[in-house]
matplotlib code that plots the C-alpha trace (Angstrom):
import matplotlib.pyplot as plt

x = [95.1, 92.1, 90.4, 87.3, 84.6, 82.7, 80.0, 76.4, 76.9, 79.6, 78.2, 75.8, 78.2, 80.0, 76.8, 75.6, 78.8, 79.0, 75.5, 76.2, 79.2, 77.0, 74.9, 77.8, 79.0, 75.5, 75.3, 78.2, 77.7, 74.3, 75.9, 79.0, 76.4, 74.4, 77.7, 78.9, 75.5, 75.6, 79.1, 78.0, 75.3, 77.2, 79.7, 79.6, 77.3, 80.1, 81.5, 78.2, 74.9, 72.4, 69.3, 66.5, 67.4, 70.6, 68.5, 67.7, 71.0, 72.1, 68.4, 69.0, 72.7, 71.4, 68.8, 71.5, 73.9, 71.0, 70.8, 74.6, 75.1, 72.5, 74.8, 77.9, 76.5, 75.6, 78.9, 80.8, 78.3, 78.7, 82.7, 82.6, 80.4, 81.6, 85.8, 84.2, 82.5, 85.1, 87.2, 91.0, 93.6, 95.5, 98.8, 101.5, 104.4, 108.0]
y = [104.1, 104.5, 101.9, 101.7, 100.0, 97.2, 98.1, 96.5, 94.6, 93.2, 92.5, 90.7, 88.4, 87.7, 86.5, 84.3, 82.9, 82.3, 80.6, 78.7, 77.3, 76.6, 74.3, 72.5, 71.7, 70.7, 68.4, 66.9, 65.8, 64.2, 62.1, 61.4, 59.9, 58.0, 56.5, 55.5, 54.0, 52.0, 51.0, 49.7, 48.3, 45.7, 44.5, 40.8, 39.9, 38.6, 41.8, 43.4, 41.8, 44.3, 42.0, 43.4, 46.5, 46.5, 47.7, 51.1, 51.8, 54.2, 55.8, 56.5, 57.6, 60.1, 61.1, 62.0, 63.5, 65.7, 67.1, 67.4, 69.3, 72.1, 73.0, 72.6, 74.3, 77.0, 77.6, 77.6, 80.2, 82.2, 81.9, 83.2, 85.8, 87.2, 87.1, 88.5, 91.6, 91.9, 95.6, 94.7, 97.2, 97.8, 95.6, 97.0, 97.0, 96.6]
z = [67.7, 65.9, 63.7, 61.5, 63.1, 60.4, 58.6, 58.8, 55.6, 57.0, 60.4, 58.4, 56.7, 60.2, 61.5, 58.5, 58.2, 61.8, 61.3, 58.5, 60.5, 63.6, 61.2, 59.8, 63.5, 64.2, 60.8, 61.4, 65.0, 63.9, 61.2, 63.4, 66.1, 63.8, 61.9, 65.6, 66.5, 63.3, 64.0, 67.6, 66.1, 64.1, 66.4, 67.1, 69.4, 71.7, 72.1, 73.2, 73.8, 72.4, 72.0, 69.8, 70.8, 68.2, 65.2, 67.5, 68.4, 65.1, 65.8, 69.2, 68.9, 66.0, 68.6, 71.2, 68.4, 67.7, 70.9, 71.6, 68.1, 68.7, 72.0, 69.7, 66.7, 68.9, 70.7, 67.1, 65.8, 69.1, 69.0, 65.5, 66.1, 69.3, 67.2, 64.1, 65.6, 67.8, 67.1, 66.6, 66.4, 63.4, 62.8, 63.5, 60.8, 62.5]

ax = plt.figure().add_subplot(projection="3d")
ax.plot(x, y, z, "-o")
ax.set_aspect("equal")
plt.show()
């Protein structure tokens, strides 16, 4: 069945929405890494002996969270753009 393609403003909107969701996924992943590192840093010394590096664990986890967040953000952005720009047929009313 014939369908109308998306207009240019709609395509731009899909790409910008995907970008916004990708940035949100990136930020959430980085903050989660920092929070996880913060929680690990304050474990009692009997559970995990971090020595003097215990104070740096949140920042180390944030660094790795940023790396993982970039990948997650790009995947989310691509996923939204691919699904939003895909031509979909009209729904059939049964």
